[in-house]
N, C-alpha and C positions, 0 to 999 in steps of 0.2 A: 538529591541522591535518589536513585531508583532501587527498588527491592523486588524480589521475586521468591515465592515459596515453591520448593520442589519436593514432591513426594516420590521417593525412590521405589516404594512398593505399592502395589494395588490396594493394599489395606488402608493406606493413607493415615496410618497411626503416627508415624514419625516423619518429620520433614526437615529439610535444610532451607537456609535462607541465603540468597545471593544478594549482595549489596554492591552497587557500583556507581561511579560518578557519571554524569550525563555525557562527558566527553570521553568516557572509557579509559581514563588515565589510571584507574585502579579498580580492583574488584576483590571482595572478600566473600568466602564461602563459610557460613556459620552453621553449627548444629547446637541449637539452644544458645548458650553463652560461650561455647567452645569454638575456636577458629580452626577450621579444617585445612584451609589453604588460602592463598591470595595471589593476585597478579599485581605487580608494582608499576607496570607501564602498559600503554596501549599496544606497543609492539609485542610485548610478551603475550598479551591477550589474543593478538592476531595469530600467533603461532599455536596457542592452545596448550592445555595441560590436563592430565588425568588425575583423578583422586579415587582411591579405594576406600569405600565406606561399607562396612559389613561385607555382604556378598555382592555388592554392586560397584561397578566402575563408572564414574561420572566424568565425562570429558566436556570441558568448556572452552569455547573459543569465539573470537569475534570474526564473523564472516562478512564479506562484501560482495554483492552481486551487481551486475551491470544496471546502471540507471537507478539504483536504490541505495539508501543510506545504510551504514553498517548495522548489523544486528547480531545479538548474542545467540549462540547456538548451544543447547544443552543436550548431550547424548548420554543416555543411561543404558549401559551394556550394549552400546552400538546403535540404539534406537533413538530417534529424535523425540525429545520430550514434548516439543511444540509442533509435532508433525502436522496436525490439522490446521493450526494457525498458519504455518508456512505454506501449506497447500493453497490457502486463500491468497497469500502474498504472491505466489507464482501466477495465480489466475489474474490478480490485479495487474501484474506486470504485462501479461498478454493484452489485457484490456487497454493498458496505458499505451502500448505500441500502436494498437489499432486506432485509438482515439486521436493520438497526435498525428498520425498519418492523415486522417480525415481533416483535422484542424489545419494542417499545412496545405492540403489540397484546396481548402476553402479560400486560401489567399489567391489562388488561380481561378477563382469563380467556378470551382468544380468542373474541371476539364475544358472550360471555355477560355482558352488561352489568349484569345483575341479581344477579350472584353474585361480586362482586369480593372476593376473599379476601386475607388477609395473604400467603399463599404466592405468589399470582400477582403481587402488587405487588412483593415482594422479588425474586423471580426475574426479573421484567421489568427492574427497576432494575439488577440485577447483570449481566444479559446486555447491556443497553444500555451500561453502563460498560465492560465488557470488550470489547465490539464497538468502542467508540470508541478504546480503547487499541490494539486489533489493527489496525483499518483506517486510522484517522486519524493516530494517533501512531506507527504502523508498528512497534509492538512485537510482531513477528510470532510470537514464541514464545508469546504469550498465546493464540494460536489453539489450541494443544494443550490449554491449560487449559479453554477454552470447549468443545472437543470432549469432554473428559472429563466436564465438568459436564453437558453435554447428554445424553451416553450414560447416565449414572446417573439423570438426570432422566427420560428416556424409559423406561428400565427400571423405575424406581419407579412411574411412572404406569401402565405395563402391568401390573405385578405387583399393584397395588392395585385394578385394574379387570379382572382377568383373566377373570372370569366373564361380564362384560358386553361384552367386546371381540370384534369380528369382524375378521379380518385385512383384509377388503375394505372395511370401514366403520369406520375408526379415528376416535375422537373428535377434534374440532378441536384440543384442547390437546396431543394426541400427534402428530398429523400435522404441525402447524405446527412443533413442535420438531424433527421429523425433517427438515423443509425447512431449518431453521436449521443443523442439523448438516451437511447436504449442502453448504450455502453455505460453511461454514467449511472443510470438506474441500477443496472446489474452490479456495478462496482460498489454502490452504496449498500446493496444487499450483502455482498461479500464482506464489506467492512463491518456491518452489523454482526455477522456471524463470527468474524475474526475477533472482534472485541469481546463477544460472549465467551469465546474459547479462552482468551487471555484472562478474563475475569475468573474463569474456573481454575486457571493456573495461578491465581493469587498474585498478579502483577500489580504493583502500586508504585507511585512516585511521590516522594516527600521532599 
């Protein structure tokens, strides 16, 4: 079960606790030991419901975005309670699209359509799969694996073509992998900030 503490007021004296199953089949909103409301099914949670608590209106629903798993949304008086965290999620989505485009292009030897080799096909498939796990399935530790693979991949390409390479005119297969590595590094920075934001929002899993 997952839980999240919600502070309706800036004073953060009083708080609510949301408890829900991992598959979103039910959710309860509690204030200390008192139940404020609940959702009995995932379908009901997708529609959403509002709760009036003191002078605040809290709206909860399960939202689904393209290429991303469902995520709970908490609105307090119309404002997104996790707005900062959701901003990072949107940025990760943009990075995800860019990374997967580059990974798919690597299958075609980075624009060299007449020299599709086994290495380019395998590396493209691997990067595409790992990128899916990292960005879409949100297994963010995979990002460190991708970074390591790209680092050795770039190093190997440079070492094998050291005599033909000019630092200002890198071959497409190397420069594109460098872009992929930069995208992953930026994504890991966003993930770190997003986790910090969620910890401040008292999100836990038990």
